[in-house]
C-alpha positions in Angstrom: -67.1 -13.8 -53.5 -66.5 -16.9 -51.4 -69.4 -19.1 -50.5 -70.8 -18.4 -47.0 -71.3 -21.6 -44.9 -73.2 -22.1 -41.6 -73.5 -25.3 -39.5 -76.6 -25.1 -37.4 -78.0 -26.9 -34.4 -74.7 -27.3 -32.6 -75.1 -28.9 -29.1 -71.6 -30.2 -28.1 -68.1 -28.7 -27.8 -66.8 -31.3 -30.3 -69.3 -30.2 -32.9 -68.4 -26.5 -32.4 -64.7 -27.3 -32.6 -65.2 -29.3 -35.8 -67.2 -26.5 -37.4 -64.5 -23.9 -36.5 -61.7 -26.2 -37.6 -63.5 -26.9 -40.9 -63.6 -23.1 -41.7 -67.3 -22.2 -41.4 -68.5 -18.6 -41.6 -71.2 -19.1 -39.0 -72.3 -21.4 -36.2 -76.0 -21.7 -35.3 -77.6 -22.4 -32.0 -81.3 -23.4 -31.9 -83.7 -21.8 -29.3 -86.9 -23.2 -30.9 -88.5 -26.5 -29.9 -86.2 -29.1 -31.3 -83.8 -32.0 -30.4 -81.1 -29.4 -31.0 -82.6 -26.8 -28.6 -80.1 -25.2 -26.1 -80.5 -22.5 -23.4 -78.9 -19.1 -23.9 -76.4 -19.9 -21.2 -75.4 -23.2 -22.9 -75.0 -21.5 -26.2 -72.8 -18.9 -24.6 -70.6 -21.7 -23.1 -70.4 -23.5 -26.4 -69.5 -20.4 -28.4 -67.1 -19.0 -25.8 -64.0 -19.9 -27.9 -65.4 -19.3 -31.3 -63.2 -16.8 -33.1 -64.6 -13.3 -33.7 -64.7 -13.7 -37.5 -67.2 -16.5 -37.2 -70.7 -15.3 -36.7 -72.8 -16.7 -33.8 -76.4 -17.1 -34.9 -79.5 -17.4 -32.7 -82.0 -19.6 -34.5 -85.6 -18.9 -33.4 -89.1 -19.6 -34.5 -92.0 -17.2 -33.7 -90.3 -16.0 -30.5 -92.0 -13.8 -28.0 -90.3 -10.5 -27.1 -89.5 -12.0 -23.8 -87.8 -15.1 -25.4 -85.8 -12.9 -27.7 -84.7 -10.6 -24.9 -83.6 -13.7 -22.8 -81.5 -15.0 -25.7 -79.9 -11.5 -26.2 -79.2 -11.2 -22.5 -77.7 -14.7 -22.0 -76.0 -15.3 -25.4 -75.5 -12.0 -27.3 -75.6 -13.4 -30.8 -74.2 -11.6 -33.9 -77.2 -12.6 -36.0 -80.9 -13.4 -35.3 -82.4 -16.0 -37.7 -86.2 -16.2 -37.6 -89.2 -16.4 -40.0 -89.7 -13.1 -41.9 -93.2 -12.8 -40.5 -91.9 -12.7 -37.0 -89.9 -9.5 -37.6 -93.0 -7.3 -37.8 -93.8 -7.6 -34.1 -90.3 -7.9 -32.5 -88.0 -5.2 -31.2 -84.6 -6.3 -32.4 -81.8 -5.4 -30.0 -79.2 -2.9 -31.3 -76.1 -4.5 -32.7 -77.9 -7.7 -34.0 -78.0 -8.4 -37.7 -81.1 -10.2 -38.9 -81.4 -13.0 -41.5 -85.1 -13.5 -42.2 -86.3 -17.1 -43.1 -88.4 -17.4 -46.2 -90.1 -20.7 -46.6 -90.8 -22.5 -49.8 -94.5 -22.4 -50.9 -95.3 -19.2 -49.0 -96.1 -15.9 -50.5 -93.0 -13.7 -50.9 -92.8 -10.1 -49.7 -92.7 -7.5 -52.5 -89.5 -6.0 -51.2 -87.0 -8.7 -50.4 -84.4 -8.1 -47.8 -80.8 -8.0 -49.0 -80.1 -11.4 -47.6 -82.5 -14.3 -46.7 -82.4 -17.9 -45.7 -84.5 -20.0 -48.0 -85.9 -23.1 -46.2 -88.5 -25.8 -46.6 -91.9 -25.6 -44.8 -90.4 -27.1 -41.6 -86.8 -26.7 -40.3 -84.6 -29.5 -39.2 -86.5 -32.3 -41.0 -83.9 -33.2 -43.6 -86.4 -32.5 -46.4 -84.8 -31.0 -49.5 -86.2 -27.6 -50.4 -87.0 -26.3 -53.9 -83.7 -25.5 -55.6 -85.2 -24.0 -58.7 -87.3 -21.6 -56.6 -84.1 -20.8 -54.7 -82.3 -20.1 -58.0 -85.0 -17.6 -59.0 -84.7 -15.8 -55.6 -80.9 -15.8 -55.9 -81.2 -13.6 -59.0 -82.9 -11.0 -56.8 -81.2 -11.2 -53.4 -78.5 -13.0 -51.4 -79.9 -16.5 -50.7 -78.6 -18.8 -48.0 -79.9 -22.2 -49.1 -81.1 -24.6 -46.3 -83.2 -27.7 -46.1 -82.0 -31.3 -46.7 -78.4 -30.4 -47.5 -75.7 -33.0 -46.8 -72.2 -33.8 -48.0 -73.4 -35.9 -50.9 -75.8 -33.3 -52.4 -74.4 -29.9 -51.5 -72.4 -29.6 -54.7 -75.5 -30.3 -56.8 -77.5 -27.8 -54.8 -74.9 -25.1 -55.3 -74.8 -25.7 -59.0 -78.6 -25.6 -59.3 -79.4 -22.6 -57.0 -76.2 -20.5 -57.2 -76.7 -19.3 -53.6 -74.8 -16.8 -51.6 -74.4 -19.4 -48.9 -75.5 -22.8 -47.5 -76.8 -23.9 -44.1 -76.7 -27.5 -42.8 -78.0 -29.2 -39.7 -79.5 -32.7 -39.8 -77.3 -33.6 -42.9 -74.2 -33.7 -40.7 -75.6 -35.6 -37.8 -74.7 -39.1 -36.4 -78.2 -39.1 -34.9 -80.9 -36.4 -34.4 -79.3 -33.6 -32.3 -75.8 -35.0 -32.3 -73.4 -33.7 -35.0 -70.7 -35.9 -36.6 -67.4 -34.0 -36.8 -66.3 -36.0 -39.8 -69.5 -35.2 -41.7 -69.1 -31.5 -40.8 -65.6 -31.5 -42.4 -66.8 -33.4 -45.4 -69.8 -31.0 -45.9 -67.6 -27.9 -45.7 -64.9 -29.3 -48.0 -67.5 -30.3 -50.6 -69.3 -26.9 -50.4 -66.1 -24.9 -50.6 -65.0 -26.9 -53.7 -68.4 -26.4 -55.4 -68.6 -22.8 -54.4 -65.2 -22.1 -55.9 -66.3 -23.7 -59.1 -69.5 -21.7 -59.2 -67.8 -18.4 -58.9 -65.2 -18.9 -61.7 
């Protein structure tokens, strides 16, 4: 199985084009408070030319039902990514897949979903998460590893955690909130190479 790769926190057409050109599996748009936050309408504009085979992910954090409905109405994402605790109180629109976020150091649910995103305590900070804990989870479910990944450490992270996928945001930025297309290409290239080695 090929490694799944997402670039998150996209805010410019150049960054989206670089992610698509690099061959990612998903592009993420942030609707939580962040330097990377966009409106649903802006996300729809940015994702307009993204090919159908690349998933468009709405990244939220403790959204209200009204906020989720607004994102669904204005953007129509393929996937909703939000903390696992949020899902108990939200009505998820039909047709949206969900990737729950499980954060390092928090108590895990007894029954893990079939796919989770494993992240550090706070998203978008560039802090590396616990790869050994991710490896333990990866033996039980599909883990998308996030938190502190960048072109220079993604191969080591994949070797240590053996994840289903990887997710990068701040690690491919020229400055907070602004992606560097060259870093996006380098990250995807390094991740693909390491992922192919891990699956042999």
